[in-house]
N, C-alpha and C positions, 0 to 999 in steps of 0.2 A: 681368322680363326674363331672358332666357337669358344664359349666361356670355359669349357672343359679341356681345352687345349687341342682338340681335334681340328684338323684342317677342313675348311669348307670346300667341298668339291666344286670344280668348275663344270658347269653344264652348258654344252653347246648343242643347240637344236638346229639341225640342218634342214628340217622339214618346213621351216618358216617361209621359204620361198619369196613370193611377191609381197608378203605382209611385213617385210622388214621396214624398220624405221631407224631414225638417227640413234636412238637409245640402244637398239639391238646392235647396230654397227659399232658403237663405242664399246659395248660389252664384248663383242666378238673380237675386236682388235686388242682389247685389254687381255682377254683370255689367251689369245695367240702369243702376245708379248710375254705373259707369265709362263706359258708352256716353253717357249723358246729360251726364256731366261733360265728356267730350270735345266734345259738341255745344255746350256753353256755355263752352268754353274754360277750365274749372276744372282740367283735367288737363294733362299734358305735351302740348306741341304735336305730338308724334309720335302718329299715329293708331294705336290698337290694332286689329289685324285681328280681325274678328268672323266666326265661322262658325256659321250657324244651320241646324240640321238639322230637317226635318219635311216634311210634304206642302206643296204650293204654297199651299193654303188656310190652313194653320197659319202658314206664313211670312208670308203677306199679312196675316193678323190680328195677328201680332206687329208687323209694320211699322206698321200703323195704330195700334195701342196705343202704341207708342213715339213715333210722330209726334204723337199726341194728347197724350201726357204732356209732350212738349217744348213744344207750342203752349200748353198750359195753364200751364206754368211761366213761359214768356215773358210771357204776359198777366198773370199774377199779379205778376211782378216789375215790370212796367210800370205796371199800374193799381191794384194792391192787391186784396185778397180780395173786397171787396163790390161791385166794379164789375160792371155787367150783362154786359160782354164776358167777364169772367172766369167768372161764373156760367154763361154760355152755353157757354164752353169746357169747364167742369167737367162739364156735362151731356153734351156730346158725348164727352168722355173716358170717362165712366161707361158710355156705350153701346158704345164700341169695346172697353173692358175686358171688359164682359159677353160680347161676341161672342168675344173672345180666350179667355176662360175656358171658354166653351161648346165652342169649336173644339178646344182643346188639353187640357182637364181640369186645367190649371195655374192656380193662383190668382195674380193679378197682385199683386206684392209691395207696391205703394204704394196707399193709399186716402185 
């Protein structure tokens, strides 16, 4: 948070591609964890603003990967790891993650 009480926006740059380093990956993983935490109510009720920079196809692939991650986590929490619905969601998640990684050159931080 800033001193005046405003939330500091999360900025995710998907154009970084092959210039990624360990620091960027740590930030990226932390940003996704914060976003998912907000989606699941684990974070402060105030929504952290998110600014995603990239081409429209990069942003769309990020949205799909994030939505797939959330869907998988919801199913896993509801049904457990071995339920066929969860296995199906994991396969779908793996597909959108592969597409995200191909589109951006950035490794998805959760496997």
